[in-house]
C-alpha positions in Angstrom: 27.2 3.7 33.2 28.9 5.3 36.3 27.2 7.2 39.0 28.7 10.4 37.5 26.7 9.8 34.3 23.3 10.0 36.1 21.4 13.2 35.2 21.8 16.3 37.4 19.8 18.9 35.5 19.9 22.5 36.6 22.0 23.3 39.7 19.8 23.7 42.8 20.4 23.3 46.5 18.3 20.7 48.3 15.3 21.6 50.4 15.9 22.1 54.2 14.1 20.0 56.8 13.7 22.5 59.7 11.1 20.3 61.5 13.9 17.8 62.3 16.8 18.8 64.5 19.3 17.2 62.1 19.3 15.9 58.5 20.3 12.5 60.0 17.0 12.3 61.8 15.1 13.3 58.7 16.8 10.4 56.8 15.9 8.0 59.6 12.3 9.2 59.8 11.7 9.2 56.0 13.0 5.7 55.6 11.7 4.1 58.7 9.6 1.0 57.8 10.5 1.3 54.1 14.2 0.4 54.4 15.4 -2.4 56.7 17.2 -0.9 59.7 20.4 -2.9 59.1 20.6 -1.5 55.5 19.8 2.0 56.7 22.5 1.8 59.3 25.0 0.7 56.7 24.1 3.6 54.4 24.4 6.1 57.2 27.6 4.6 58.6 26.0 3.7 61.9 25.2 0.6 63.9 21.7 -0.8 63.9 21.6 0.0 67.7 22.4 3.7 67.0 19.7 4.0 64.3 17.2 2.3 66.6 18.0 4.7 69.3 17.6 7.7 67.0 14.2 6.3 65.9 13.0 5.6 69.5 14.0 9.1 70.6 11.6 10.5 67.9 8.8 8.1 69.0 9.2 5.5 66.2 8.9 1.8 66.9 10.6 -0.9 64.9 8.7 -2.7 62.2 10.7 -4.0 59.2 8.0 -6.4 58.1 7.1 -4.6 54.9 10.5 -3.4 53.8 10.8 -6.0 51.1 7.4 -5.0 49.6 8.4 -1.3 49.7 11.6 -2.2 47.8 9.7 -4.2 45.2 6.6 -2.2 44.8 7.2 1.2 46.5 10.6 2.1 45.2 9.3 5.4 43.7 8.4 6.5 47.2 11.8 5.6 48.5 13.4 7.7 45.7 11.1 10.7 46.3 11.6 10.6 50.1 15.4 10.8 49.6 15.7 12.9 46.5 16.5 16.1 48.6 18.3 14.2 51.3 20.8 11.8 49.9 23.3 12.0 47.0 23.1 9.5 44.2 25.8 7.3 45.8 23.8 6.8 49.0 20.5 6.5 47.1 21.9 3.7 45.0 23.2 1.9 48.1 19.8 2.3 49.7 18.0 0.8 46.7 20.8 -1.8 46.0 20.6 -0.7 42.3 23.2 0.0 39.7 23.4 3.4 38.0 21.9 1.8 34.9 18.9 0.6 36.8 18.3 4.0 38.3 18.8 5.7 35.0 16.1 3.5 33.4 13.6 4.2 36.1 14.2 8.0 36.0 13.7 8.0 32.2 11.0 5.3 31.6 9.0 4.9 34.8 6.2 7.3 33.9 8.7 10.1 33.2 9.8 10.2 36.9 12.7 12.5 36.1 10.2 15.1 34.8 8.1 14.7 38.0 11.1 15.2 40.1 11.7 18.6 38.5 14.3 17.6 35.9 17.1 18.1 38.4 18.9 16.2 41.2 19.5 18.7 44.1 23.0 19.1 45.4 23.1 17.1 48.7 26.0 16.3 51.0 26.2 12.7 52.3 24.3 12.0 55.5 26.4 10.3 58.1 25.8 9.3 61.7 26.9 11.6 64.5 25.8 11.6 68.1 23.2 14.3 68.9 24.3 17.3 70.9 22.5 18.4 74.1 20.5 21.0 72.2 19.6 18.5 69.5 18.5 16.0 72.2 16.3 18.7 73.7 14.7 19.5 70.3 14.1 15.8 69.7 12.3 15.5 73.0 9.9 18.3 71.9 9.4 16.5 68.6 8.6 13.2 70.3 6.1 14.9 72.6 4.3 16.5 69.6 4.2 13.2 67.8 2.8 11.4 70.9 0.1 14.1 71.2 -1.2 14.0 67.7 -0.4 10.4 66.6 -1.3 8.2 69.4 -1.9 4.5 68.8 -5.7 4.9 68.5 -5.3 7.6 65.9 -3.0 5.6 63.6 -4.7 4.0 60.6 -4.7 0.3 61.2 -4.5 -0.9 57.6 -0.9 -1.5 56.7 0.6 -0.5 53.3 -0.1 -3.1 50.6 -2.8 -4.7 52.7 -5.2 -4.5 49.7 -3.1 -7.1 47.8 -4.6 -9.7 50.1 -8.2 -8.9 49.3 -8.6 -9.7 45.6 -11.0 -12.4 44.5 -13.8 -11.7 46.9 -16.2 -10.5 44.3 -15.8 -13.2 41.7 -19.5 -13.8 40.9 -19.7 -12.5 37.4 -22.4 -10.0 36.5 -24.3 -10.5 33.3 -23.4 -7.8 30.8 -25.9 -7.3 28.0 -24.6 -7.3 24.4 -25.9 -3.8 23.8 -23.8 -2.3 26.6 -22.8 1.2 25.5 -19.1 0.4 25.8 -17.9 -2.5 23.6 -14.5 -2.2 25.0 -14.4 -1.9 28.8 -10.7 -1.3 29.6 -9.1 -0.6 32.9 -5.7 -0.5 34.6 -4.4 -2.6 37.5 -5.1 -1.4 41.0 -1.7 -2.7 42.1 0.7 -3.0 39.3 4.2 -1.6 39.4 4.2 0.8 36.5 7.8 0.9 35.2 8.9 -2.7 34.4 6.3 -5.2 35.9 7.1 -7.9 33.4 10.7 -8.5 34.3 9.9 -10.0 37.7 7.0 -12.5 37.7 6.5 -12.0 41.4 5.3 -8.5 40.6 2.3 -10.0 38.7 0.4 -6.9 37.6 -2.9 -8.8 37.3 -3.2 -11.6 39.9 -6.0 -14.1 39.5 -8.1 -12.6 42.2 -8.0 -9.1 40.6 -8.9 -10.5 37.2 -11.8 -12.3 38.7 -13.0 -9.1 40.4 -12.7 -7.2 37.2 -14.6 -9.8 35.2 -17.3 -9.7 37.8 -17.8 -6.0 37.1 -17.9 -6.4 33.3 -14.3 -5.4 32.5 -13.2 -7.2 29.3 -9.8 -5.6 28.8 -6.8 -4.5 30.9 -3.7 -2.7 29.9 -0.1 -2.2 31.0 2.7 0.1 29.8 5.2 -1.2 27.4 8.5 0.1 26.2 9.2 -1.6 22.9 13.0 -2.0 23.1 12.5 -3.8 26.4 10.1 -6.3 24.8 11.7 -6.7 21.4 15.3 -5.7 20.5 13.9 -3.8 17.5 17.1 -1.8 16.9 19.4 -4.8 17.6 20.7 -6.6 20.6 22.1 -4.1 23.2 22.2 -3.4 26.9 18.9 -1.5 26.5 17.0 -4.7 25.7 18.5 -6.9 28.5 15.8 -9.2 29.8 13.5 -8.9 26.8 13.0 -12.7 26.6 11.9 -12.9 30.2 9.4 -10.0 29.7 7.9 -11.7 26.6 7.4 -15.0 28.4 5.7 -13.2 31.3 3.6 -11.1 28.9 2.4 -14.2 27.1 1.6 -16.0 30.3 -0.4 -12.9 31.5 -2.4 -12.9 28.3 -3.2 -16.6 28.6 -4.2 -16.1 32.2 -6.5 -13.2 31.4 -8.2 -15.1 28.7 -9.6 -17.5 31.3 -11.6 -14.6 32.7 -12.8 -13.3 29.3 -10.3 -10.4 29.4 -7.8 -9.3 26.8 -4.5 -7.6 27.4 -3.5 -4.4 25.7 -0.2 -2.5 25.7 0.1 1.2 26.0 3.0 2.2 23.6 4.6 5.6 23.4 7.1 5.2 20.6 9.8 5.6 19.5 11.4 6.5 22.8 14.2 9.0 22.8 17.6 7.5 23.5 20.8 8.6 25.3 23.7 9.9 23.3 25.7 6.7 23.5 22.9 4.8 21.7 23.8 6.7 18.5 27.4 5.4 18.4 25.9 2.5 16.5 22.8 4.3 15.1 24.1 7.6 14.0 21.8 7.8 11.0 18.7 7.4 13.3 19.5 10.5 15.4 17.0 13.3 15.4 17.4 16.3 17.6 18.8 16.7 21.2 16.7 17.5 24.2 17.3 20.8 26.0 18.7 18.9 29.0 21.2 17.1 26.8 20.2 13.7 28.1 18.7 12.2 25.0 18.1 12.5 21.2 14.9 11.7 19.4 14.7 9.0 16.8 13.8 10.8 13.6 10.8 9.1 12.0 11.2 11.1 8.9 14.0 8.7 8.1 12.8 5.5 6.5 15.1 3.1 8.4 13.5 4.2 11.7 9.9 3.7 10.6 10.8 0.4 8.9 12.5 -0.9 12.1 9.6 0.3 14.2 7.1 -1.6 12.1 9.2 -4.7 12.1 9.5 -4.5 15.9 5.7 -4.3 16.4 5.3 -7.2 14.0 7.8 -9.2 16.0 5.9 -8.4 19.2 2.7 -9.8 17.9 4.5 -12.7 16.4 6.0 -13.6 19.8 2.8 -12.8 21.7 -0.2 -13.5 19.4 -2.5 -13.5 22.4 -2.3 -9.7 22.8 -5.6 -8.1 22.3 -4.0 -5.0 20.8 -2.4 -1.7 21.8 -3.1 1.9 22.2 -0.8 4.8 21.6 -0.3 8.3 23.0 1.9 10.1 20.5 2.0 13.5 22.3 2.6 12.5 25.9 5.0 13.8 28.5 7.7 11.4 27.2 10.0 12.8 24.5 9.5 10.5 21.5 9.2 11.7 17.9 10.7 15.0 16.8 7.4 16.8 17.2 6.2 15.3 20.5 7.5 18.0 22.8 9.0 20.9 20.9 9.4 22.9 24.1 11.9 20.3 25.3 14.1 20.3 22.2 17.2 22.3 21.7 16.4 23.0 18.1 13.6 22.0 15.7 14.2 18.9 13.5 15.2 20.1 10.0 13.2 17.2 8.5 10.1 16.8 10.6 9.6 20.6 11.1 9.0 20.9 7.3 6.4 18.1 7.3 4.5 19.2 10.4 3.3 17.4 13.6 0.0 16.1 12.1 1.8 14.3 9.4 4.4 12.9 11.7 1.9 11.6 14.3 -0.4 10.1 11.6 2.6 8.3 10.1 3.8 6.9 13.4 0.3 5.5 14.2 -0.1 4.2 10.7 3.3 2.4 11.1 2.3 0.8 14.4 -1.0 -0.3 13.0 0.5 -1.9 9.9 3.1 -3.6 12.0 0.4 -5.2 14.2 -2.1 -6.0 11.5 0.3 -7.8 9.2 0.7 -10.5 11.9 -2.7 -10.2 13.6 -5.3 -8.4 11.4 -8.0 -8.5 14.1 -5.8 -6.7 16.7 -7.2 -3.5 18.0 -4.9 -0.5 17.5 -6.3 2.6 19.2 -4.8 6.1 18.8 -5.5 8.2 21.8 -5.9 11.8 20.8 -4.7 13.3 24.1 -2.8 16.5 23.5 -3.4 16.5 19.7 -4.1 19.9 18.3 -7.6 20.6 17.1 -6.1 22.5 14.2 -4.8 19.3 12.7 -8.4 18.3 11.8 -8.6 21.3 9.5 -5.4 20.8 7.6 -5.9 20.1 3.9 -4.4 17.0 2.6 -4.0 15.2 5.9 -5.3 11.7 5.6 -5.4 11.6 9.4 -7.9 9.1 10.6 -6.6 6.4 8.3 -5.7 4.2 11.1 -7.6 1.6 12.6 -10.4 0.4 14.9 -11.4 3.3 17.1 -13.2 2.6 20.4 -14.2 4.9 23.2 -11.8 4.0 26.0 -13.5 3.7 29.4 -11.2 3.7 32.4 -12.7 2.5 35.7 
């Protein structure tokens, strides 16, 4: 993928930053302490000394000690802070990513593209230029204001990510009675990177100390998001599944580690994910309908090959990671998945699925996921979360809807 293939969405001018004398200073301010000064200088075509002078003039002091952590764990913040400031070329340089890596994060990291407004604003490159006399005068006023309201004794002393050092201090386990009203006590990590935490083992979503603390409070299950094609190449080997072996090794290690604390690991699956147009060069018969923004097509689950491959993929997941406690699904989420998941985001209704109705489609997908899991691990929990399901579905005649599985009340702490 080239940078020109990254999504642009509807045409819109970038926001202004009138509280800064120049956009250059806005870029320095918004990236200070998140991006190492040498890297920021390179992106802005300046020297480190010039960037440091700009920062000092605004009242900022150098501290690059957490930049590596921001890059690993806080990259969404870096993207958001620069979305209206930098064009894609400079943003990629700032992140040290390829266009493919950014495209994946925009699409799969908790529907980031949707949260960013389904558009990339039109922005000119930000380059270094010396400040004019008027801009220096305005900067002095800015620095005076910052000094007045953000003196050293008013600044929060806890540094970002400081909480990562505090896990494991409450590891004395409480006794949880057998008749506790929640049989499944499921929660999410306080510190996990959401999008792709299994690719890099250093980003361990559940360190030992956190698991010990959770066990001490009675938690017996934890979850993390999974995108099936990144865990199992269920539609064949392709660039989309690069790194799947590493993810599976890390997932299995996580399951084994959690077992030591009496905790099972669950995956949240939202399948089958829509795919970009080039995917269908090899899977033309799987294509459903195109999204309104033209960035992807659904995988039509009214076509038997799609459902069969999806079931086989889930089976392969449990075959490779038998320690998994189970999975839960949200079939009507913000992500575009099946042909009925987000009708408002589709260019046209699916000619096959629209005749069958969303209740049938959703039940069939959940049934397929459950069958895929249970033919390898019959005791696995498969939980269908009813978020955004229509109450009208319950009244439809002939819908064998709650055929699925083990249902538990899900308690999130």
